[in-house]
C-alpha positions in Angstrom: 0.0 0.0 0.0 1.4 3.4 -1.0 1.2 6.2 1.5 2.1 9.9 1.6 4.0 11.7 -1.1 4.5 8.6 -3.4 0.8 7.7 -3.4 -0.3 11.2 -4.3 2.3 11.4 -7.0 1.0 8.1 -8.5 -2.6 9.4 -8.4 -1.6 12.7 -10.0 0.2 10.9 -12.8 -2.7 8.5 -13.4 -5.2 11.3 -13.4 -3.1 13.4 -15.8 -2.6 10.4 -18.2 -6.4 9.7 -18.2 -7.2 13.3 -19.0 -4.6 13.6 -21.7 -5.7 10.3 -23.3 -9.4 11.4 -23.3 -8.5 14.8 -24.8 -6.5 13.2 -27.6 -9.3 10.8 -28.4 -11.9 13.5 -28.4 -9.8 15.7 -30.7 -9.2 12.8 -33.0 -12.9 12.0 -33.1 -13.9 15.6 -33.9 -11.2 15.8 -36.6 -12.5 12.7 -38.3 -16.1 13.8 -37.9 -15.3 17.2 -39.5 -13.7 15.6 -42.6 -16.8 13.8 -44.0 -18.6 14.5 -47.2 -21.8 16.7 -47.0 -24.3 13.8 -47.3 -22.5 11.7 -44.7 -22.4 14.6 -42.2 -26.1 14.2 -41.3 -25.7 10.5 -40.8 -22.5 10.9 -38.8 -24.1 13.3 -36.4 -25.8 10.6 -34.5 -22.6 8.6 -34.3 -20.6 11.6 -33.1 -23.2 12.2 -30.4 -23.1 8.6 -29.3 -19.3 8.5 -29.2 -19.3 11.8 -27.2 -21.7 10.3 -24.7 -19.4 7.2 -24.4 -16.4 9.5 -23.8 -18.4 11.4 -21.1 -19.3 8.1 -19.4 -15.7 6.9 -19.5 -14.5 10.2 -18.1 -17.0 10.0 -15.2 -16.1 6.3 -14.5 -12.4 7.2 -14.6 -12.8 10.0 -12.1 -15.0 7.9 -9.9 -12.4 5.1 -10.0 -9.7 7.5 -9.0 -11.9 8.8 -6.2 -12.6 5.3 -4.9 -8.9 4.5 -5.1 -8.0 7.6 -3.1 -10.8 6.9 -0.6 -9.5 3.4 0.1 -5.8 4.3 0.4 
C-alpha cells in the first residue's frame, strides 16, 4: 500500500494520463467527424453524439475510479 507523497504522485500521474488520453481521443474524433462529405455529415451526427456520450461516461467512470482508489488508500 502506498502512502504519503509517493501515493499522491502516482494518483496525480494516473489522473493526468487519463485526462490527456481522453482529450487526444476527443480531438481525433472531432477531426474525423469534420472531414466527412456533405451527405455523410447528417448520418454521422448521431454517431458523433453517441461517441461523445461514451467519452463522457468513460470520463465519469475514470474520475469515480480514482476517487474510490483515493478513498481506500
